[in-house]
N, C-alpha and C positions, 0 to 999 in steps of 0.2 A: 900478421898484424892484428887481424880480427880476434884470433885466439888470445894473444897477449892482452889486447884491450879487454876482452871478456874476463880474463883472469884478474887483471887489475880492478876492473869494475866489480867483480865478485868479491874480491878481497876488501874493497872499500865498503861495499854494502854489508859484508860480513862484519867489518870493523864497527859498524854502527850497531849491529845486533838487534836493531829495532826497526828495520826498514819496512817490514810488513805493517807494523803498528803505524809508522809514519805515513805510509800510503793510505791506510784506512782512515786516518784522522784528518788529513789535509792540514798539516801543521804549518806554522810559519816557516819560511825558508831559512836555510843555514848559509852563513857567509863563508867565503873561502877560508877564512881564518878558523872558523868553527869546524869546518870539515877537516882542515889540516890538524887541528887538535884531536879530533876523533881518530883520524888515521894514525897520528903519532902514538896515541894511547893504545890503539888496537893492533898495530903492526907486529909487535912481539907475539901476541896470541895468534894472529893470522899465520905468521911464519911457523910457529911451533905446531899448530894444528895442521898446516899444510905438510910439514915434514912427516908428521905421524901418519897422515892419510896417504902420502905418496911412498912411504918407506918400502912397501912390497913391490913397487914398480921401478925402483931406482937402484943403482949400483951401490953396494956397501963402500965403495971407494969414491963415490961421487961427492959433489959439493955439499949437499945437505948432510950426508953421513959424516964427512970429515970436518966441515967448518960451520955447519948450520947452528949448532948450539952456541958457538962464540958470537955469531951474528945476532941471534936472538938476545943474548945477554947485552950486547952493545946497544940494541934498540930498546931493551927494557930499562936501561939507565935513564931514558928520557920520559918514561911513562908518568912518573910523579909530577914532573913539570907540566905535562899536558893535561893532567887530570882535572884541575879546576875548570878550565874552559870546555873540556870534553864533557864533564858532568853537566855544565850549563846547557850545552848543545843537546845532551840526552833529555834533559828536562824540556827543552824547547820542542823536541820531537813529540812530546805529549800532545802537541797541537791544540785544537780547540776543546779538547776533552779536559775540563778543569779537574775532574776526579783523578784522571790518569796523571796529570801534572802534579797534583797534590801528593799522590802516592809516590811517584818517582822522586820528587823534591824532598819528601820527608824521610826517605831512606838514608841511613848513614853511609858514609863512604865504604865502610867495612861490609855493608850489605849490598850496595849497588855495584861495586867493582866486580865481585865474583859473579854476580848475576849477569852483568854486561859481558864479561869475559866468557862465561859459560855459553851465552847465546852466540857470541862470535865463533867460538870453537865449534859449536854444533852446526852453524850455518856453513862454515868452511868445510868441515868434514862431509857434509851432505852435498855441497856444491861442486866439489872437485871430482872430475871424471878421471879414471886411471890413465887415459890417453893424453891428458893434459900435463901430467907430472913432469915429464922431461922438459917441456917448454917452460913450465913454472920454475923448475930448478935452474935452467939456463938464464931466464930473466932475472932471477934472484942473484945468481952469480955475477951477471953483468952490472947489476945495480949495487952490489955489495961494497965497492970502493967509495961510494958516495956517503957523506955523513948522514945519519938518520934523519935530520931535519930536512935535508935536500930530498931524500927519498919520499918523505911524507908530503912535501910540497909538490914533487913531481906527480905522485899519485893523485893529489888533489887537482893539479892542472889537467891531467888526463881525464879525470871525472868531469870536470867543468867543461872541457872541450868536447868530450864525447856526448854530453847532454845537449849541445847546441843543435837545433834542427838541421842545419846544413850538414854538419858532421854526421849526425845520425843517418841522414839520407845517403851520404857518401859511403858509409860502411854497411848500409843495409839494415840498420836498427830501426824498427818501426815505432817503438814507444819510448816515451820519456822515462827516465829512471825513477825508481821509487824514492830516491834520495832527493829531498826538497832543497836544491841549491838555488840561492837567490839569483834571479835573472840578471842582475847588474854584474854578476861575477864574470 
């Protein structure tokens, strides 16, 4: 359970692509809806990057190799719907740094989207350990029948629950996440 929670947590943090910036800036918190928008937007990139990073560790007849690209396409169909709110959440992650907020908010969608997706891809590729790949593939296969919006909401739910002090203590996590989720969530 801890490994899957860590994988989901890493995927969600990666989906933001700006978690380190968020932690450093002490930004306003994100609502569950904003987190879900970010997750919805980023999941196709997270999945694709995960499949590429895990390819050497997994069977060429496994789920990622045989059905992964279809799953990525299914999730990518929802990206454009999630983008406006995901973009607003990215701007919000600029925190109290007015200059950073101005820079991020002034970027066109054509500039900001590839930047955010590139950061997500890099964080995923860096964060996945080879021994996690089989568990990630299995978790993805188990979640694949869900509609993309349900998967995004489930990831958000796990992130919100995993960040509660009692849950963190129960699973042995000592620090609050870098993702600034609003406490009322």
